ChimeraX commands (.cxc) that place a marker at each C-alpha (Angstrom):
marker #1 position 10.20,1.37,92.21 radius 0.5
marker #1 position 8.26,2.95,89.33 radius 0.5
marker #1 position 4.52,2.19,89.24 radius 0.5
marker #1 position 3.40,-0.35,86.65 radius 0.5
marker #1 position 2.18,1.26,83.44 radius 0.5
marker #1 position -1.58,1.28,83.02 radius 0.5
marker #1 position -2.83,-0.98,80.25 radius 0.5
marker #1 position -6.38,-0.48,79.01 radius 0.5
marker #1 position -7.88,-3.33,76.96 radius 0.5
marker #1 position -9.62,-2.12,73.81 radius 0.5
marker #1 position -12.01,-4.32,71.87 radius 0.5
marker #1 position -12.06,-3.03,68.30 radius 0.5
marker #1 position -15.06,-4.12,66.19 radius 0.5
marker #1 position -14.44,-3.65,62.47 radius 0.5
marker #1 position -15.26,-4.87,58.98 radius 0.5
marker #1 position -13.18,-4.06,55.89 radius 0.5
marker #1 position -16.30,-3.27,53.86 radius 0.5
marker #1 position -17.66,-0.51,56.11 radius 0.5
marker #1 position -16.99,3.08,54.95 radius 0.5
marker #1 position -17.75,4.41,58.44 radius 0.5
marker #1 position -15.09,2.17,59.97 radius 0.5
marker #1 position -12.66,3.11,57.22 radius 0.5
marker #1 position -13.33,6.84,57.66 radius 0.5
marker #1 position -12.62,6.57,61.40 radius 0.5
marker #1 position -9.11,5.20,60.83 radius 0.5
marker #1 position -7.38,8.60,61.35 radius 0.5
marker #1 position -8.99,8.96,64.80 radius 0.5
marker #1 position -7.95,5.41,65.74 radius 0.5
marker #1 position -4.40,6.14,64.55 radius 0.5
marker #1 position -4.36,9.33,66.61 radius 0.5
marker #1 position -5.25,7.58,69.87 radius 0.5
marker #1 position -2.65,4.94,69.04 radius 0.5
marker #1 position -0.14,7.79,68.76 radius 0.5
marker #1 position -1.25,9.37,72.03 radius 0.5
marker #1 position -1.40,6.25,74.20 radius 0.5
marker #1 position 0.75,3.64,72.44 radius 0.5
marker #1 position 1.42,0.48,74.43 radius 0.5
marker #1 position -0.94,1.58,77.19 radius 0.5
marker #1 position -3.77,0.36,74.95 radius 0.5
marker #1 position -4.06,-3.41,74.46 radius 0.5
marker #1 position -6.03,-3.94,71.25 radius 0.5
marker #1 position -8.15,-6.97,70.32 radius 0.5
marker #1 position -9.70,-7.06,66.87 radius 0.5
marker #1 position -13.18,-8.55,66.38 radius 0.5
marker #1 position -14.54,-8.97,62.85 radius 0.5
marker #1 position -18.18,-8.00,62.41 radius 0.5
marker #1 position -18.94,-9.98,59.26 radius 0.5
marker #1 position -21.37,-7.51,57.75 radius 0.5
marker #1 position -22.32,-9.75,54.83 radius 0.5
marker #1 position -22.07,-13.45,54.06 radius 0.5
marker #1 position -23.42,-12.85,50.54 radius 0.5
marker #1 position -24.83,-9.98,48.48 radius 0.5
marker #1 position -28.47,-11.13,48.47 radius 0.5
marker #1 position -29.68,-8.58,51.03 radius 0.5
marker #1 position -28.23,-5.52,49.30 radius 0.5
marker #1 position -29.28,-6.78,45.89 radius 0.5
marker #1 position -32.84,-7.22,47.20 radius 0.5
marker #1 position -32.79,-3.54,48.21 radius 0.5
marker #1 position -31.87,-2.60,44.66 radius 0.5
marker #1 position -28.26,-1.63,45.28 radius 0.5
marker #1 position -25.88,-1.67,42.32 radius 0.5
marker #1 position -22.11,-1.09,42.03 radius 0.5
marker #1 position -22.88,2.43,40.79 radius 0.5
marker #1 position -25.07,3.19,43.80 radius 0.5
marker #1 position -22.42,1.86,46.18 radius 0.5
marker #1 position -19.75,4.04,44.56 radius 0.5
marker #1 position -21.99,7.09,44.81 radius 0.5
marker #1 position -22.82,6.33,48.44 radius 0.5
marker #1 position -19.18,5.88,49.39 radius 0.5
marker #1 position -18.36,9.19,47.72 radius 0.5
marker #1 position -20.17,10.88,50.61 radius 0.5
marker #1 position -17.38,9.81,52.95 radius 0.5
marker #1 position -14.56,11.68,51.21 radius 0.5
marker #1 position -15.09,14.65,53.55 radius 0.5
marker #1 position -13.60,12.62,56.40 radius 0.5
marker #1 position -10.28,12.56,54.60 radius 0.5
marker #1 position -9.54,8.92,53.80 radius 0.5
marker #1 position -8.67,8.11,50.16 radius 0.5
marker #1 position -11.38,6.78,47.85 radius 0.5
marker #1 position -11.54,5.59,44.26 radius 0.5
marker #1 position -14.81,6.88,42.81 radius 0.5
marker #1 position -15.00,4.30,40.02 radius 0.5
marker #1 position -17.81,1.73,40.39 radius 0.5
marker #1 position -16.70,-1.87,40.81 radius 0.5
marker #1 position -17.56,-4.68,38.43 radius 0.5
marker #1 position -20.01,-6.21,40.92 radius 0.5
marker #1 position -21.14,-6.19,44.54 radius 0.5
marker #1 position -19.15,-8.26,47.03 radius 0.5
marker #1 position -19.67,-9.79,50.47 radius 0.5
marker #1 position -17.20,-9.16,53.28 radius 0.5
marker #1 position -17.14,-12.60,54.93 radius 0.5
marker #1 position -14.16,-14.07,53.02 radius 0.5
marker #1 position -12.03,-11.00,53.73 radius 0.5
marker #1 position -13.05,-11.09,57.39 radius 0.5
marker #1 position -12.01,-14.75,57.57 radius 0.5
marker #1 position -8.68,-13.88,55.94 radius 0.5
marker #1 position -8.07,-11.40,58.76 radius 0.5
marker #1 position -9.07,-14.05,61.30 radius 0.5
marker #1 position -6.56,-16.43,59.70 radius 0.5
marker #1 position -3.86,-13.77,60.06 radius 0.5
marker #1 position -4.84,-13.31,63.71 radius 0.5
marker #1 position -4.33,-17.07,64.26 radius 0.5
marker #1 position -1.18,-17.55,62.20 radius 0.5
marker #1 position 0.57,-14.18,62.66 radius 0.5
marker #1 position -0.76,-12.65,65.89 radius 0.5
marker #1 position -0.55,-8.88,65.90 radius 0.5
marker #1 position -0.51,-8.57,62.13 radius 0.5
marker #1 position -4.31,-8.75,61.84 radius 0.5
marker #1 position -4.51,-4.96,62.11 radius 0.5
marker #1 position -2.15,-4.56,59.15 radius 0.5
marker #1 position -4.29,-7.07,57.23 radius 0.5
marker #1 position -7.44,-5.10,58.05 radius 0.5
marker #1 position -5.82,-1.89,56.85 radius 0.5
marker #1 position -4.58,-3.47,53.62 radius 0.5
marker #1 position -8.03,-4.85,52.82 radius 0.5
marker #1 position -9.71,-1.55,53.67 radius 0.5
marker #1 position -7.39,0.35,51.34 radius 0.5
marker #1 position -7.80,-2.30,48.67 radius 0.5
marker #1 position -11.56,-2.22,48.96 radius 0.5
marker #1 position -11.94,1.55,48.84 radius 0.5
marker #1 position -9.08,2.57,46.56 radius 0.5
marker #1 position -8.00,-0.35,44.38 radius 0.5
marker #1 position -11.13,-2.16,43.20 radius 0.5
marker #1 position -10.61,-5.16,45.49 radius 0.5
marker #1 position -13.63,-7.46,45.75 radius 0.5
marker #1 position -13.66,-8.71,49.33 radius 0.5
marker #1 position -15.10,-12.12,48.41 radius 0.5
marker #1 position -12.66,-12.80,45.56 radius 0.5
marker #1 position -9.65,-14.85,46.77 radius 0.5
marker #1 position -7.31,-13.45,44.13 radius 0.5
marker #1 position -8.21,-9.91,45.14 radius 0.5
marker #1 position -7.77,-10.66,48.84 radius 0.5
marker #1 position -4.32,-12.06,48.10 radius 0.5
marker #1 position -3.46,-9.01,45.98 radius 0.5
marker #1 position -4.42,-6.71,48.85 radius 0.5
marker #1 position -2.35,-8.69,51.36 radius 0.5
marker #1 position 0.69,-9.17,49.12 radius 0.5
marker #1 position 3.60,-7.17,50.46 radius 0.5
marker #1 position 2.21,-6.76,53.98 radius 0.5
marker #1 position 5.13,-7.54,56.26 radius 0.5
marker #1 position 4.82,-10.70,58.34 radius 0.5
marker #1 position 1.98,-12.16,56.26 radius 0.5
marker #1 position 2.14,-15.00,53.71 radius 0.5
marker #1 position -0.75,-13.82,51.55 radius 0.5
marker #1 position -1.13,-17.02,49.54 radius 0.5
marker #1 position -1.12,-19.18,52.67 radius 0.5
marker #1 position -3.69,-16.94,54.34 radius 0.5
marker #1 position -6.05,-17.08,51.37 radius 0.5
marker #1 position -5.69,-20.87,51.35 radius 0.5
marker #1 position -6.88,-20.90,54.99 radius 0.5
marker #1 position -10.15,-18.98,54.47 radius 0.5
marker #1 position -12.32,-22.13,54.42 radius 0.5
marker #1 position -10.43,-24.02,57.16 radius 0.5
marker #1 position -12.46,-25.28,60.11 radius 0.5
marker #1 position -10.47,-23.44,62.79 radius 0.5
marker #1 position -10.78,-20.17,60.89 radius 0.5
marker #1 position -14.54,-20.61,60.53 radius 0.5
marker #1 position -14.82,-21.48,64.23 radius 0.5
marker #1 position -12.90,-18.36,65.29 radius 0.5
marker #1 position -14.90,-16.24,62.85 radius 0.5
marker #1 position -18.20,-17.55,64.27 radius 0.5
marker #1 position -16.96,-16.61,67.75 radius 0.5
marker #1 position -16.38,-13.08,66.46 radius 0.5
marker #1 position -19.86,-13.00,64.94 radius 0.5
marker #1 position -21.42,-14.06,68.23 radius 0.5
marker #1 position -19.40,-11.54,70.27 radius 0.5
marker #1 position -20.24,-8.74,67.86 radius 0.5
marker #1 position -23.97,-9.42,68.17 radius 0.5
marker #1 position -24.18,-8.62,71.90 radius 0.5
marker #1 position -24.73,-4.86,71.57 radius 0.5
marker #1 position -28.22,-4.72,73.07 radius 0.5
marker #1 position -28.40,-2.29,75.98 radius 0.5
marker #1 position -24.99,-0.70,75.32 radius 0.5
marker #1 position -24.23,3.00,75.11 radius 0.5
marker #1 position -23.91,2.60,71.36 radius 0.5
marker #1 position -27.43,1.23,71.21 radius 0.5
marker #1 position -28.74,4.28,73.08 radius 0.5
marker #1 position -26.98,6.52,70.57 radius 0.5
marker #1 position -28.50,4.66,67.63 radius 0.5
marker #1 position -25.07,3.40,66.56 radius 0.5
marker #1 position -25.78,-0.32,66.36 radius 0.5
marker #1 position -27.27,-2.54,63.69 radius 0.5
marker #1 position -29.48,-5.61,63.60 radius 0.5
marker #1 position -29.14,-9.07,62.13 radius 0.5
marker #1 position -32.64,-10.41,62.61 radius 0.5
marker #1 position -33.35,-10.12,66.33 radius 0.5
marker #1 position -29.69,-9.77,67.27 radius 0.5
marker #1 position -28.35,-6.27,67.87 radius 0.5
marker #1 position -24.75,-5.94,66.71 radius 0.5
marker #1 position -21.94,-3.47,67.11 radius 0.5
marker #1 position -21.39,-1.28,64.07 radius 0.5
marker #1 position -18.03,-0.43,62.58 radius 0.5
marker #1 position -16.04,0.95,64.15 radius 0.5
marker #1 position -16.97,0.30,67.77 radius 0.5
marker #1 position -14.28,0.64,70.40 radius 0.5
marker #1 position -14.93,-0.73,73.89 radius 0.5
marker #1 position -12.46,0.42,76.54 radius 0.5
marker #1 position -12.25,-1.53,79.81 radius 0.5
marker #1 position -10.45,-1.14,83.12 radius 0.5
marker #1 position -11.08,-2.59,86.59 radius 0.5
marker #1 position -14.47,-3.96,85.65 radius 0.5
marker #1 position -15.63,-0.74,84.01 radius 0.5
marker #1 position -16.34,-0.54,80.32 radius 0.5
marker #1 position -17.04,2.44,78.08 radius 0.5
marker #1 position -18.44,1.95,74.60 radius 0.5
marker #1 position -17.67,4.29,71.73 radius 0.5
marker #1 position -20.23,2.90,69.33 radius 0.5
marker #1 position -20.02,3.52,65.62 radius 0.5
marker #1 position -18.05,6.37,64.10 radius 0.5
marker #1 position -17.00,8.88,66.77 radius 0.5
marker #1 position -14.74,11.94,66.74 radius 0.5
marker #1 position -11.23,11.67,68.14 radius 0.5
marker #1 position -12.23,13.73,71.18 radius 0.5
marker #1 position -14.80,11.11,72.21 radius 0.5
marker #1 position -12.17,8.38,72.35 radius 0.5
marker #1 position -9.76,10.67,74.17 radius 0.5
marker #1 position -12.26,11.62,76.88 radius 0.5
marker #1 position -13.22,7.98,77.49 radius 0.5
marker #1 position -9.60,6.90,77.89 radius 0.5
marker #1 position -8.62,9.70,80.25 radius 0.5
marker #1 position -11.71,9.14,82.40 radius 0.5
marker #1 position -10.91,5.45,82.73 radius 0.5
marker #1 position -7.52,6.36,84.16 radius 0.5
marker #1 position -6.65,10.05,84.64 radius 0.5
marker #1 position -3.04,9.04,85.38 radius 0.5
marker #1 position -2.50,7.54,81.94 radius 0.5
marker #1 position 0.38,9.06,79.98 radius 0.5
marker #1 position -0.67,10.99,76.89 radius 0.5
marker #1 position 1.83,11.84,74.17 radius 0.5
marker #1 position 1.66,15.35,72.78 radius 0.5
marker #1 position 1.24,16.09,69.10 radius 0.5
marker #1 position 4.61,15.93,67.33 radius 0.5
marker #1 position 6.20,19.00,65.77 radius 0.5
marker #1 position 6.68,17.39,62.37 radius 0.5
marker #1 position 5.33,14.55,60.24 radius 0.5
marker #1 position 8.75,12.87,60.36 radius 0.5
marker #1 position 7.95,11.48,63.81 radius 0.5
marker #1 position 4.68,10.04,62.51 radius 0.5
marker #1 position 6.19,8.13,59.60 radius 0.5
marker #1 position 8.81,6.83,62.03 radius 0.5
marker #1 position 6.04,5.60,64.35 radius 0.5
marker #1 position 4.02,4.02,61.51 radius 0.5
marker #1 position 6.65,2.85,59.00 radius 0.5
marker #1 position 4.21,0.83,56.92 radius 0.5
marker #1 position 2.66,4.03,55.70 radius 0.5
marker #1 position 0.16,6.74,56.55 radius 0.5
marker #1 position -2.35,8.73,54.54 radius 0.5
marker #1 position -2.54,12.51,54.66 radius 0.5
marker #1 position -5.54,12.75,56.98 radius 0.5
marker #1 position -3.93,10.50,59.56 radius 0.5
marker #1 position -0.91,12.78,59.67 radius 0.5
marker #1 position -3.06,15.91,59.83 radius 0.5
marker #1 position -5.09,14.60,62.77 radius 0.5
marker #1 position -2.03,13.45,64.73 radius 0.5
marker #1 position -0.32,16.81,64.17 radius 0.5
marker #1 position -3.34,18.76,65.47 radius 0.5
marker #1 position -2.75,20.20,68.94 radius 0.5
marker #1 position -5.48,20.29,71.58 radius 0.5
marker #1 position -8.85,20.72,69.92 radius 0.5
marker #1 position -7.41,22.40,66.84 radius 0.5
marker #1 position -8.92,21.34,63.55 radius 0.5
marker #1 position -6.55,19.21,61.45 radius 0.5
marker #1 position -4.59,21.22,58.88 radius 0.5
marker #1 position -4.41,18.87,55.93 radius 0.5
marker #1 position -2.52,21.32,53.74 radius 0.5
marker #1 position 0.23,21.82,56.33 radius 0.5
marker #1 position 0.50,18.05,56.84 radius 0.5
marker #1 position 0.86,17.48,53.11 radius 0.5
marker #1 position 3.56,20.15,52.86 radius 0.5
marker #1 position 5.60,18.46,55.59 radius 0.5
marker #1 position 5.21,15.09,53.87 radius 0.5
marker #1 position 6.33,16.60,50.57 radius 0.5
marker #1 position 9.45,17.92,52.30 radius 0.5
marker #1 position 10.22,14.38,53.44 radius 0.5
marker #1 position 9.80,13.10,49.87 radius 0.5
marker #1 position 12.34,15.66,48.64 radius 0.5
marker #1 position 14.72,14.51,51.39 radius 0.5
marker #1 position 14.27,10.92,50.26 radius 0.5
marker #1 position 12.94,10.02,53.70 radius 0.5
marker #1 position 9.53,8.81,52.48 radius 0.5
marker #1 position 8.00,7.56,49.26 radius 0.5
marker #1 position 4.69,8.81,47.87 radius 0.5
marker #1 position 2.32,6.22,46.37 radius 0.5
marker #1 position -0.87,7.50,44.78 radius 0.5
marker #1 position -3.85,5.80,46.40 radius 0.5
marker #1 position -7.37,6.69,45.30 radius 0.5
marker #1 position -7.66,10.47,45.52 radius 0.5
marker #1 position -4.78,10.73,48.02 radius 0.5
marker #1 position -1.51,8.91,48.72 radius 0.5
marker #1 position 0.19,6.56,51.13 radius 0.5
marker #1 position 3.38,8.08,52.54 radius 0.5
marker #1 position 5.87,5.40,53.55 radius 0.5
marker #1 position 9.24,5.65,55.26 radius 0.5
marker #1 position 12.01,4.67,52.86 radius 0.5
marker #1 position 14.01,2.67,55.41 radius 0.5
marker #1 position 12.66,-0.83,55.83 radius 0.5
marker #1 position 11.39,-1.62,59.36 radius 0.5
marker #1 position 12.59,-4.80,61.06 radius 0.5
marker #1 position 9.84,-7.23,62.05 radius 0.5
marker #1 position 10.27,-9.80,64.81 radius 0.5
marker link #1:1,2 radius 0.2
marker link #1:2,3 radius 0.2
marker link #1:3,4 radius 0.2
marker link #1:4,5 radius 0.2
marker link #1:5,6 radius 0.2
marker link #1:6,7 radius 0.2
marker link #1:7,8 radius 0.2
marker link #1:8,9 radius 0.2
marker link #1:9,10 radius 0.2
marker link #1:10,11 radius 0.2
marker link #1:11,12 radius 0.2
marker link #1:12,13 radius 0.2
marker link #1:13,14 radius 0.2
marker link #1:14,15 radius 0.2
marker link #1:15,16 radius 0.2
marker link #1:16,17 radius 0.2
marker link #1:17,18 radius 0.2
marker link #1:18,19 radius 0.2
marker link #1:19,20 radius 0.2
marker link #1:20,21 radius 0.2
marker link #1:21,22 radius 0.2
marker link #1:22,23 radius 0.2
marker link #1:23,24 radius 0.2
marker link #1:24,25 radius 0.2
marker link #1:25,26 radius 0.2
marker link #1:26,27 radius 0.2
marker link #1:27,28 radius 0.2
marker link #1:28,29 radius 0.2
marker link #1:29,30 radius 0.2
marker link #1:30,31 radius 0.2
marker link #1:31,32 radius 0.2
marker link #1:32,33 radius 0.2
marker link #1:33,34 radius 0.2
marker link #1:34,35 radius 0.2
marker link #1:35,36 radius 0.2
marker link #1:36,37 radius 0.2
marker link #1:37,38 radius 0.2
marker link #1:38,39 radius 0.2
marker link #1:39,40 radius 0.2
marker link #1:40,41 radius 0.2
marker link #1:41,42 radius 0.2
marker link #1:42,43 radius 0.2
marker link #1:43,44 radius 0.2
marker link #1:44,45 radius 0.2
marker link #1:45,46 radius 0.2
marker link #1:46,47 radius 0.2
marker link #1:47,48 radius 0.2
marker link #1:48,49 radius 0.2
marker link #1:49,50 radius 0.2
marker link #1:50,51 radius 0.2
marker link #1:51,52 radius 0.2
marker link #1:52,53 radius 0.2
marker link #1:53,54 radius 0.2
marker link #1:54,55 radius 0.2
marker link #1:55,56 radius 0.2
marker link #1:56,57 radius 0.2
marker link #1:57,58 radius 0.2
marker link #1:58,59 radius 0.2
marker link #1:59,60 radius 0.2
marker link #1:60,61 radius 0.2
marker link #1:61,62 radius 0.2
marker link #1:62,63 radius 0.2
marker link #1:63,64 radius 0.2
marker link #1:64,65 radius 0.2
marker link #1:65,66 radius 0.2
marker link #1:66,67 radius 0.2
marker link #1:67,68 radius 0.2
marker link #1:68,69 radius 0.2
marker link #1:69,70 radius 0.2
marker link #1:70,71 radius 0.2
marker link #1:71,72 radius 0.2
marker link #1:72,73 radius 0.2
marker link #1:73,74 radius 0.2
marker link #1:74,75 radius 0.2
marker link #1:75,76 radius 0.2
marker link #1:76,77 radius 0.2
marker link #1:77,78 radius 0.2
marker link #1:78,79 radius 0.2
marker link #1:79,80 radius 0.2
marker link #1:80,81 radius 0.2
marker link #1:81,82 radius 0.2
marker link #1:82,83 radius 0.2
marker link #1:83,84 radius 0.2
marker link #1:84,85 radius 0.2
marker link #1:85,86 radius 0.2
marker link #1:86,87 radius 0.2
marker link #1:87,88 radius 0.2
marker link #1:88,89 radius 0.2
marker link #1:89,90 radius 0.2
marker link #1:90,91 radius 0.2
marker link #1:91,92 radius 0.2
marker link #1:92,93 radius 0.2
marker link #1:93,94 radius 0.2
marker link #1:94,95 radius 0.2
marker link #1:95,96 radius 0.2
marker link #1:96,97 radius 0.2
marker link #1:97,98 radius 0.2
marker link #1:98,99 radius 0.2
marker link #1:99,100 radius 0.2
marker link #1:100,101 radius 0.2
marker link #1:101,102 radius 0.2
marker link #1:102,103 radius 0.2
marker link #1:103,104 radius 0.2
marker link #1:104,105 radius 0.2
marker link #1:105,106 radius 0.2
marker link #1:106,107 radius 0.2
marker link #1:107,108 radius 0.2
marker link #1:108,109 radius 0.2
marker link #1:109,110 radius 0.2
marker link #1:110,111 radius 0.2
marker link #1:111,112 radius 0.2
marker link #1:112,113 radius 0.2
marker link #1:113,114 radius 0.2
marker link #1:114,115 radius 0.2
marker link #1:115,116 radius 0.2
marker link #1:116,117 radius 0.2
marker link #1:117,118 radius 0.2
marker link #1:118,119 radius 0.2
marker link #1:119,120 radius 0.2
marker link #1:120,121 radius 0.2
marker link #1:121,122 radius 0.2
marker link #1:122,123 radius 0.2
marker link #1:123,124 radius 0.2
marker link #1:124,125 radius 0.2
marker link #1:125,126 radius 0.2
marker link #1:126,127 radius 0.2
marker link #1:127,128 radius 0.2
marker link #1:128,129 radius 0.2
marker link #1:129,130 radius 0.2
marker link #1:130,131 radius 0.2
marker link #1:131,132 radius 0.2
marker link #1:132,133 radius 0.2
marker link #1:133,134 radius 0.2
marker link #1:134,135 radius 0.2
marker link #1:135,136 radius 0.2
marker link #1:136,137 radius 0.2
marker link #1:137,138 radius 0.2
marker link #1:138,139 radius 0.2
marker link #1:139,140 radius 0.2
marker link #1:140,141 radius 0.2
marker link #1:141,142 radius 0.2
marker link #1:142,143 radius 0.2
marker link #1:143,144 radius 0.2
marker link #1:144,145 radius 0.2
marker link #1:145,146 radius 0.2
marker link #1:146,147 radius 0.2
marker link #1:147,148 radius 0.2
marker link #1:148,149 radius 0.2
marker link #1:149,150 radius 0.2
marker link #1:150,151 radius 0.2
marker link #1:151,152 radius 0.2
marker link #1:152,153 radius 0.2
marker link #1:153,154 radius 0.2
marker link #1:154,155 radius 0.2
marker link #1:155,156 radius 0.2
marker link #1:156,157 radius 0.2
marker link #1:157,158 radius 0.2
marker link #1:158,159 radius 0.2
marker link #1:159,160 radius 0.2
marker link #1:160,161 radius 0.2
marker link #1:161,162 radius 0.2
marker link #1:162,163 radius 0.2
marker link #1:163,164 radius 0.2
marker link #1:164,165 radius 0.2
marker link #1:165,166 radius 0.2
marker link #1:166,167 radius 0.2
marker link #1:167,168 radius 0.2
marker link #1:168,169 radius 0.2
marker link #1:169,170 radius 0.2
marker link #1:170,171 radius 0.2
marker link #1:171,172 radius 0.2
marker link #1:172,173 radius 0.2
marker link #1:173,174 radius 0.2
marker link #1:174,175 radius 0.2
marker link #1:175,176 radius 0.2
marker link #1:176,177 radius 0.2
marker link #1:177,178 radius 0.2
marker link #1:178,179 radius 0.2
marker link #1:179,180 radius 0.2
marker link #1:180,181 radius 0.2
marker link #1:181,182 radius 0.2
marker link #1:182,183 radius 0.2
marker link #1:183,184 radius 0.2
marker link #1:184,185 radius 0.2
marker link #1:185,186 radius 0.2
marker link #1:186,187 radius 0.2
marker link #1:187,188 radius 0.2
marker link #1:188,189 radius 0.2
marker link #1:189,190 radius 0.2
marker link #1:190,191 radius 0.2
marker link #1:191,192 radius 0.2
marker link #1:192,193 radius 0.2
marker link #1:193,194 radius 0.2
marker link #1:194,195 radius 0.2
marker link #1:195,196 radius 0.2
marker link #1:196,197 radius 0.2
marker link #1:197,198 radius 0.2
marker link #1:198,199 radius 0.2
marker link #1:199,200 radius 0.2
marker link #1:200,201 radius 0.2
marker link #1:201,202 radius 0.2
marker link #1:202,203 radius 0.2
marker link #1:203,204 radius 0.2
marker link #1:204,205 radius 0.2
marker link #1:205,206 radius 0.2
marker link #1:206,207 radius 0.2
marker link #1:207,208 radius 0.2
marker link #1:208,209 radius 0.2
marker link #1:209,210 radius 0.2
marker link #1:210,211 radius 0.2
marker link #1:211,212 radius 0.2
marker link #1:212,213 radius 0.2
marker link #1:213,214 radius 0.2
marker link #1:214,215 radius 0.2
marker link #1:215,216 radius 0.2
marker link #1:216,217 radius 0.2
marker link #1:217,218 radius 0.2
marker link #1:218,219 radius 0.2
marker link #1:219,220 radius 0.2
marker link #1:220,221 radius 0.2
marker link #1:221,222 radius 0.2
marker link #1:222,223 radius 0.2
marker link #1:223,224 radius 0.2
marker link #1:224,225 radius 0.2
marker link #1:225,226 radius 0.2
marker link #1:226,227 radius 0.2
marker link #1:227,228 radius 0.2
marker link #1:228,229 radius 0.2
marker link #1:229,230 radius 0.2
marker link #1:230,231 radius 0.2
marker link #1:231,232 radius 0.2
marker link #1:232,233 radius 0.2
marker link #1:233,234 radius 0.2
marker link #1:234,235 radius 0.2
marker link #1:235,236 radius 0.2
marker link #1:236,237 radius 0.2
marker link #1:237,238 radius 0.2
marker link #1:238,239 radius 0.2
marker link #1:239,240 radius 0.2
marker link #1:240,241 radius 0.2
marker link #1:241,242 radius 0.2
marker link #1:242,243 radius 0.2
marker link #1:243,244 radius 0.2
marker link #1:244,245 radius 0.2
marker link #1:245,246 radius 0.2
marker link #1:246,247 radius 0.2
marker link #1:247,248 radius 0.2
marker link #1:248,249 radius 0.2
marker link #1:249,250 radius 0.2
marker link #1:250,251 radius 0.2
marker link #1:251,252 radius 0.2
marker link #1:252,253 radius 0.2
marker link #1:253,254 radius 0.2
marker link #1:254,255 radius 0.2
marker link #1:255,256 radius 0.2
marker link #1:256,257 radius 0.2
marker link #1:257,258 radius 0.2
marker link #1:258,259 radius 0.2
marker link #1:259,260 radius 0.2
marker link #1:260,261 radius 0.2
marker link #1:261,262 radius 0.2
marker link #1:262,263 radius 0.2
marker link #1:263,264 radius 0.2
marker link #1:264,265 radius 0.2
marker link #1:265,266 radius 0.2
marker link #1:266,267 radius 0.2
marker link #1:267,268 radius 0.2
marker link #1:268,269 radius 0.2
marker link #1:269,270 radius 0.2
marker link #1:270,271 radius 0.2
marker link #1:271,272 radius 0.2
marker link #1:272,273 radius 0.2
marker link #1:273,274 radius 0.2
marker link #1:274,275 radius 0.2
marker link #1:275,276 radius 0.2
marker link #1:276,277 radius 0.2
marker link #1:277,278 radius 0.2
marker link #1:278,279 radius 0.2
marker link #1:279,280 radius 0.2
marker link #1:280,281 radius 0.2
marker link #1:281,282 radius 0.2
marker link #1:282,283 radius 0.2
marker link #1:283,284 radius 0.2
marker link #1:284,285 radius 0.2
marker link #1:285,286 radius 0.2
marker link #1:286,287 radius 0.2
marker link #1:287,288 radius 0.2
marker link #1:288,289 radius 0.2
marker link #1:289,290 radius 0.2
marker link #1:290,291 radius 0.2
marker link #1:291,292 radius 0.2
marker link #1:292,293 radius 0.2
marker link #1:293,294 radius 0.2
marker link #1:294,295 radius 0.2
marker link #1:295,296 radius 0.2
marker link #1:296,297 radius 0.2
marker link #1:297,298 radius 0.2
marker link #1:298,299 radius 0.2
marker link #1:299,300 radius 0.2
view
């Protein structure tokens, strides 16, 4: 009899408004590639802002936010550099993701991704219902209009408050010692993205934005017998694995072998080859693109 496959629970703390969490997406995608179903993900929404009063009190403007977010382009995720019409809070978008988690379990990660891309590349205001629906429209397995209609429902608020409470238990963690937590009053909270890996009563925190190698070392130390997929030879395997679309940096990081630096140019060339073949489509997104497999995936 073959031994049962190791499954490592991963608590993933995120917020669609956080540029650090957004910039770490390629590393998260890469460990998903390497370990697949051996990682059992649970998404917790941080709820970074219920309104814009705090950032407005600090003098932030849409222009300042756009300039600040421009600093993150070096990590490779796409950004639109144009300032938005106004500042926005993240709570309604977080509750939309919670509603997806309740009504379409497993699709909350796709909802998070859609709202991150909308926020950083398409002018989406995360507290505007019409914008939230626009970001979620077309995401497989999600009824965007129904989800937006659920944002104020009691069960969604209750689940969201549970996330808020869980997120604000970061005192004394490894992330706190690294200075990678935040504070809401006296409560110390996980920052985005925080990944907490657990196995047999042991837990390892990767607080805040971390390099891919940090996640990889934590996982392999939790269980040295865990199976680890090698880097693929071509981007074709990556778009097959993630048929809803990938951005260039995600592909570059997954293609990197060992501790090699990602070769973004080589990744883009391979993706362009697939466009010529008609295997993927290329949709301009911010200062990059989303590369999507042409064949429609089947969703259960």
